C-alpha positions in Angstrom: -48.9 0.8 44.1 -50.6 3.9 42.7 -53.5 3.8 40.3 -54.6 6.7 38.0 -58.1 6.5 36.4 -59.0 8.2 33.2 -61.7 10.8 33.3 -63.2 13.0 30.7 -63.3 16.8 31.3 -66.9 17.9 31.3 -66.5 21.6 32.2 -64.0 23.9 33.8 -64.9 25.5 37.1 -61.8 27.5 37.7 -58.9 28.0 35.3 -56.5 29.8 37.7 -53.2 28.0 37.3 -52.9 27.4 41.1 -56.5 26.6 41.9 -57.6 25.0 38.7 -60.6 22.7 39.0 -62.9 21.0 36.5 -65.8 18.6 36.6 -64.7 15.2 35.3 -66.8 12.2 34.3 -65.8 8.6 35.2 -68.1 6.0 33.7 -71.1 8.2 34.3 -70.0 9.5 37.7 -69.0 13.1 37.9 -66.5 14.5 40.4 -64.6 17.8 40.8 -60.8 17.4 40.4 -57.8 19.6 40.8 -56.4 20.5 37.4 -53.2 22.5 38.1 -51.0 20.0 36.3 -53.1 20.0 33.1 -54.4 23.5 32.6 -54.1 23.0 28.8 -56.8 20.4 28.8 -60.1 21.3 27.1 -63.6 20.0 27.5 -63.8 16.5 26.1 -60.2 15.7 26.8 -59.3 12.7 28.9 -56.9 13.1 31.8 -55.4 10.6 34.3 -56.5 11.3 37.9 -54.8 10.1 41.0 -56.1 11.0 44.5 -58.4 13.8 43.0 -55.6 15.4 41.0 -55.4 15.2 37.2 -51.7 14.4 36.4 -51.6 14.3 32.6 -53.7 14.2 29.4 -54.2 11.0 27.5 -55.7 10.3 24.2 -59.2 8.8 23.9 -57.9 5.4 22.7 -55.5 5.1 25.7 -58.2 6.1 28.1 -60.6 3.5 26.6 -58.0 0.8 26.8 -57.4 1.5 30.5 -61.2 1.6 31.2 -61.6 -1.8 29.4 -58.7 -3.3 31.4 -60.3 -2.1 34.7 -63.6 -3.5 33.7 -62.0 -6.9 33.0 -60.3 -6.8 36.4 -63.7 -6.2 38.0 -65.2 -9.1 36.1 -62.2 -11.3 37.3 -62.8 -10.3 40.9 -66.5 -11.0 40.6 -65.8 -14.5 39.1 -63.1 -15.2 41.8 -65.7 -14.7 44.5 -67.9 -17.4 43.0 -65.2 -20.1 43.2 
């Protein structure tokens, strides 16, 4: 199973179509990701990232829904370990 995580575009580092890179923020953590599939994204946009590659843009509401679901899964895993 593959999982893509939403990240917010903080700043572009390289906008070349082949080697596009941007700094993205994931819940306070910043990473550089490959952006060739989403060169139309602008700072502040949310993109889904799989294996360091942004694969598509998503709206802020969808990104927040996914982040909330992931947080709930983490809480479930924490509670499961206490049983």
